[in-house]
C-alpha positions in Angstrom: 0.0 0.2 -0.1 2.7 2.4 0.8 4.4 1.8 -2.5 0.5 2.6 -4.3 1.1 5.9 -2.6 4.4 6.5 -3.7 3.6 5.6 -7.3 0.4 7.6 -7.1 2.2 10.8 -5.7 4.7 10.8 -8.6 2.1 10.3 -11.2 1.2 13.8 -12.6 -1.8 14.9 -14.8 -2.9 17.9 -16.4 -6.8 19.2 -16.6 -7.2 22.1 -19.2 -9.8 24.4 -20.4 -10.3 27.2 -22.9 -7.8 25.4 -25.2 -5.1 25.2 -22.9 -5.4 28.9 -21.5 -6.2 27.5 -18.1 -4.1 24.3 -16.9 -4.2 22.5 -13.4 -1.9 20.0 -12.3 -2.8 17.0 -9.9 -1.1 13.9 -8.8 -2.5 10.4 -8.8 -3.7 11.4 -5.0 -5.6 13.9 -6.4 -3.6 16.7 -4.8 -3.4 20.0 -6.8 0.4 20.8 -7.7 -0.1 23.8 -9.8 -2.4 26.1 -11.8 -1.1 28.0 -15.0 -3.3 30.9 -16.3 -2.3 32.5 -19.6 -1.9 36.3 -19.2 -3.8 37.3 -21.6 -6.9 35.4 -20.6 -7.0 38.0 -17.6 -7.3 41.0 -20.2 -9.7 39.5 -22.9 -12.3 37.7 -20.5 -14.7 38.5 -17.9 -14.0 37.0 -14.3 -17.2 34.6 -14.7 -15.5 33.1 -17.8 -12.2 32.6 -16.2 -13.7 31.1 -13.3 -15.8 28.8 -15.6 -12.3 27.7 -17.2 -10.5 27.0 -13.8 -13.5 24.8 -12.6 -13.7 23.0 -16.1 -9.7 22.2 -15.6 -10.0 21.1 -12.2 -13.1 18.9 -13.1 -10.8 17.4 -15.9 -7.8 17.0 -13.8 -9.5 15.2 -10.9 -11.2 12.7 -13.5 -7.9 12.0 -14.9 -6.4 11.5 -11.2 -9.1 9.0 -10.5 -8.4 7.2 -13.5 -4.8 6.8 -12.8 -5.7 5.7 -9.2 -7.9 2.8 -10.6 -5.4 1.9 -13.1 -2.5 1.7 -10.2 -4.9 -0.2 -8.0 -5.5 -2.8 -10.6 -2.0 -3.4 -10.8 -1.6 -3.8 -7.3 -4.2 -5.9 -6.9 -4.1 -7.9 -10.3 -1.7 -10.6 -8.7 -4.3 -11.6 -6.6 -7.1 -12.9 -8.8 -9.8 -11.5 -6.7 -12.1 -9.8 -8.7 -13.6 -6.4 -6.7 -10.4 -6.4 -4.5 -9.4 -2.9 -6.1 -12.5 -1.6 -4.4 -11.3 -2.2 -0.6 -8.1 -0.2 -1.3 
């Protein structure tokens, strides 16, 4: 289990929105690592648009982090040959 946490902590995924104008990085433990916003979006768009883009990037990044977590759990329990065991982790 400790190895799984280390593996997930090292995996990084990106959620993006607005054609890459907003990017949010997460590790496989769903911890946010970084937020990048293109400076020109601050000049061109209203605050509500930026808020929507940040939220969309967060949602996408979290979904990718969840997929990575499931993938890594399956690798760990795959050797045990017991379906559904990954749900216990």
